[in-house]
N, C-alpha and C positions, 0 to 999 in steps of 0.2 A: 645394736643392730641398726643397720641403715635401711630405711624402707625404698625402695626403687618406685619411681613413678614414671607413669607413660607420659611421653610429650604431649602437650595439647592437641586435640583435633584441629586440623587446619579448617577454617571456615572461610568461605569466600561469598561475594555478592555481585550482583549486576545492579549499576546504576544508570536507569535511563532518564537522561536529562531533557527538559523540554525549554527551547530558547524562543522567544517571541520574536517576531518579525517575518515569519511566513505568511503565504496567503491565507491559510487559516491554521489555527494552533488546537490541536485536540488537548484537552487538559488531562492531567495525571488521573483526575477521577472518572473521566470519561473512557480512558483507557483500561482503567480497573474494572469499570463496569462491562466493557468488551470482553476481557479475558473469563470475567465471572460468567457471561452468558456463553461463550464458547465451552467453558467446562460443564455448565448445566444442560446445555443443548445438544453437545455432540461428545465424541470420544476423542477429539482432537486433544492431544498433550499441550497445555499452556502452564507456565510457571504461575504461582499465587502471589499476591502482592503482599509484601511485608509492611512496607510505608507508602503511603501517596501524601506528598507534601507540596502544597501551593502557598505556603506561610512565607517563603524566602526569608526565614529567621536564620537558617543555618547556613544556606548558600543563597547566591543571587539569582536563581532559576528554579522553576517546579521540576519536580523530579518523582520517579518511583523507584522503590529499592526492591529486588527480586532476588530469590535465592540463586546462588550458583553452585549447581550441583557437582562441584569438583570433588576429586581429581577426575571422576569418569567422563565429565561433560567434554566434548570436542569443540572448540570454537570455530569460527569462520574456515571452511575449506571446500574443495570441490566434493559434491555429493556422488555417491556411487549411483549406479542405474536403478538399483532397487529403492535406493533413498529417494531418487528423483519420482519414482513411481508412486512412492508413499506420499511425497509432497503433494502430487497432484490430487492424490485419493482424499488426502485431509482437505484440500483446498475446496473440493466440491462439497464436504460437510460444512464447511464454513459460509460458502456461499448459500447452503439451504437456511442458515439462520438469517431471519428476515425481520422486518420493523414495519411500523405503521406511515413512517414518511421518509423522503429521499434527503440527503445532505450530510452534513458533519455530526459524528456522534457528538452527544453531550450539548448540542444547539438545537433544542425541540423547535420544529417550525410545522408549518402547516403546507408544506410544499408536497403534493402528492404526484408530481408530474416529473419523471426524470429528465425531460427535456429542459423544463424550467431550472432543476437543481443542476444540471450538468452546465447549462448557460451562466447561471450565477457563479459557479466555481471557476469556469474559464473566464469569466470577467474579471474576476478576483485576480487571477494570475496575470492577465494582461495589465491590469493596473499595476501591480507589483513590478512586473517586467518593465513597463514603460518604454516610450519611443525610441529613446536614446539607446537602450540595448539591442533593440531590433533593428536599428538604422544600419543599413547596408546588408540586410537579410531579406526581411519582408515588412511590408506595412501593415500594422494593425488593422487597418480598415480592409486589407484583402481577407484577414482571418475573419472579421466580423460579417463580411461579405459573403464568405463562403458557409459561415454558420447559418446566416439567414436563408440561403439557399437550401442547406440540408434540413432546418426547420420546416421550410415550405414543403418538403417532401416527406415530413413526418419520419424522419430517418430514426429519432430517439424514442419513438412512441411505442415500440414493440416491449419496453421494459415496464413490466407490470408490477412486479413485487420488489421492494427495496431490500437487495441482499447486502450482507456485510462483505466488504471488500477490503482485503487486505492492503491492495493498491501499491506502496512502494516496497514490499516484502519480496525477497528473493533468497538465494541459497544462503546468502550472508545473514539471513534473519533466523535461521533455524539452528539448532543446538542438538546434537546426538548426546542422550542421557541414557544410562544404563541403571535400571531398577529391577531389583530381584532377578539379576542374571538376564533381562530382557533389555535390548536396545531399542530406543524409540527416539523420534524426533520432537522437539519441544519448540513451539513457534514463537517468536518474539517480534518486535518492532510494529506494533499497531499504532503509532503515533500519528499516522496519515489515513487511517481506516474512513471508510466513506459508506453510508447506506446507498447504494447504486448498482450498476450493471457490472456483473462479474467479467465481462469482456476488458474492463479498465486495468486488469491485473497486470503488474509489471512482468510477471514470469511469463506470461502469454506471448510477449513482444519479443521475445527470444526464440521462440517456436522451437522448445525443448521437447523433442519426440516422447521420451519418457515420462516427464511430467503431463503432457498431452494424454498418453496413454493411461496412466493413472486417474485423470480427471475423467475418462470414458465418456465423453462428450465433445463433439467438434463444435465449437461456438463460433466458429468463423466459416462454416459450411456456404452460407449464400453471399452473393455479391454485396447486398446492403450491410451484411455483419463484417464483412472485410472493409468496407469502407469506413465503419465505425472504428475499426481497428487503426485506421489511419488517424482519426480525430483523437484517440485514446494516446496514440505514440505521440502525437503534437503536445497534447496535454502534458504528457509526462515530461517532454524536453522544456517546455516552459517551466515547469516545476523545478527542474535541475537548474536552468538559467537563474531562477530566483533564489533557490536555497543553497546551491553547491559554492564552496569556496575553492575547489579544483579548477584552475584555469583549463585545463585541457578538457574536463568534462563539459565545462560551460561552453566551450567553443564547439566541441563536438554535438551538444544539445542546439546550439544555433544552427550548425549545418542540417540537424535533423528536422528542426522547425521550418527551414527553407524547402527541404524536399518534402514535407507533408504538405505545405500549403500549395507547393507546385502541383503534388499530386490531386489535391482537394479540386483545383481548378478544371482538371480534365474529366472528373467521375461523371458518370452517367446515373441519374436516379430513376428508378423504375417503380 
């Protein structure tokens, strides 16, 4: 009598690679710590880390290995209105996770001023971007001049607590997972997380109403807050110029840099 056997259960994983060369590199261990803190200090769903490897013995880059809950998981797609609301709601919970110092996770420092931390991050981007990349767009001196003016008016001094900022995360960084018949969004992509100002979030730059409704707080109500939004849009555009290999994205980022710098020349601080 032949015994029927069931086909082996399909198992899949997510490999999150960390390549050197950016303005900063959040290590796999730092990301693992971030995911652990989110799991312990909030009810925001995040994947558990199966492997964190910085040895480069198997591959030529650092990586995290995460479980991929197939086949229920739906990868990158457009979120529904309800899911956008949930994203905003979870994002506020992530921002409630705080730290003792500002800056890049995994790099403990004594920086307790957001102004100082943001300046260091921006200067790192400018150093990586280089004069040649910005030639024909703006001069780095114009950016540094505008920053000095903003610092002179204490623009960044209203950030008292270092919040956990997802930074580059967006709709493509969440995955719908079904567990026990319940659908939920799992957050991925914390490789550029920062202890800093929640207004830096990439998702806020698109002004998606349902995400903002879910967040349940207008972070750009005051003129000074909206000016900071311009600074953070400039920061993100420089980051794209440094790290993206997509020619079109880089060109759009270059135009965004020019737009932001021109706007910052005209702002009035009060």
